[in-house]
C-alpha angles and dihedrals in degrees: 000000000000090000090051092051088053091049091050091051090051102052096068129134124291114243132170143115119310116245136161144182127202133208140151128232139180091208121125107252129201111274118222114232117233089243094059106136096208093054090047088055095043090056090080093059119083114225108247143124092280100048092044091059093067135340119184124197115186132176146198087249088067088055087056091055093049093045090056089051096046107029092157094073112093121236110258096026119132088254094042118146092254097055090044090049092054094036094134094057107102088205092069101025092104134121095221104049117162127174091223097055094044091049094050094044104040106010101248143053134225091266087060094057117096098167133021129196126198132169121175149148089197135306140331092027096067119146107204138169137161135201124203148109099328133099138218087259092058089053094046093047092052093048097047099039105026135088113316093010087143089065095043122113127191115228127194120213127171096325099322133090127218135186120236132192122189132330123322110289091342119156118225110183093200090057096058117129139142092284095037098042095171094032091245125166113260142196119216123188141166114217115177096312096332123111112206120200111182142160102221136042099232090052093058089044091053092051091052089047090049093050092047092049094245092126132018115283128199087254086064092058110109097213091048090052090059093043089049092052091057091048091050092048090048090053097230122179093212137032138201122187123188143164085193117106137150122237122201089257093051089049096046089053090055093039094050088066089063101040096100093048093048091048089051087055091055096244101134089139092061090053090051088048092053091049093054101050119137110245134216123230109259116272132189105224140351142195132205133191137178123221147154132229136160090290095054142261119333147180121224120205121187124185124197106214131192093245144350092271095058090045089056094045092052092055089073093032095054090048088051092050089048092051099039111023126098116240108199140316117281098242091199092057115096088216091049089226120178122244126216129232092249095051122112092012093288089150117045096175138341142197123202126181143151128243113184105302093347128097109200128193129183111192119188119208141059086303087100089087093058101071091124089076094061100088110350128103113216124197101195107116089356129317118303122211122248116236091231097055108150140183 
């Protein structure tokens, strides 16, 4: 159970400072197939500043991987494989989950979900959707007969209907429940197999427009199409797409706010280590995904670089960062010391190569649960260094 609690803490959301690098090339790039599962899911997300920060796609197959690693956790518990697998989904990120309440409120349970989709730059502007073993009738019945049905309104929008409670993002203390933990107004829709659960009207309209092709979706993003092709070929059970990354200047700006505290704790060596980190060449976007094959569990990292030269250079630089960079402070350590990606056999083997503008890494081992350390900067116990820190 202790290991599972650690895993749950580690697969949190990627945050950081948005950066980018341009560059044109005549190279032939990977072409995404029309059947790419990740692009199919990204179609429901409009392309905007929020969704480009981080989009998480998680599946029931990921739950199967977790269940094998932690068979002692009973199905239906608050740390079940299903809830951990869809941990980024605000809809299920609750401490009081029950099948009965979720079924009567939204029309389905966590066991019905086969795929979850979240894009966010932080609450309350979360775009979220799920697909699974539920129908339009399940959604409609929950909306019309479930809690707060007396406050529900039916809204028509471009051939779809969605159900609306209260004002955008408004908090009603007397509406609080396990599903509505702050009693917020919500929007619920069924769109060709997707259930959308949102906090504001424009958000749900944008997702409908995105799905219908009326506005650009993340699936239309040319870089994401290439990144999605690699994840599809690698057979991952999860995917994370982002334009968000951290440069050394971004990191040092955050780090400087903690310098005095770290010095007071006598950790000058940690400061020196931070300042001597190997750095990647700047890249514009990246994707990650966890999976399992006959050789074990693995994490895939794909960087979209400005040109072929940067992609090749990042092969050695990424390997160097994996072998040398610190990952995050051990919160259980009295000294608050930072661990490395290679500590405790997190990485059993790795393969890193370039393909055109792409740098691709496949890391075997339980490291697949640590993707929050890729581009985020934590401050608990002193800042930790993201793996994908660049110039």
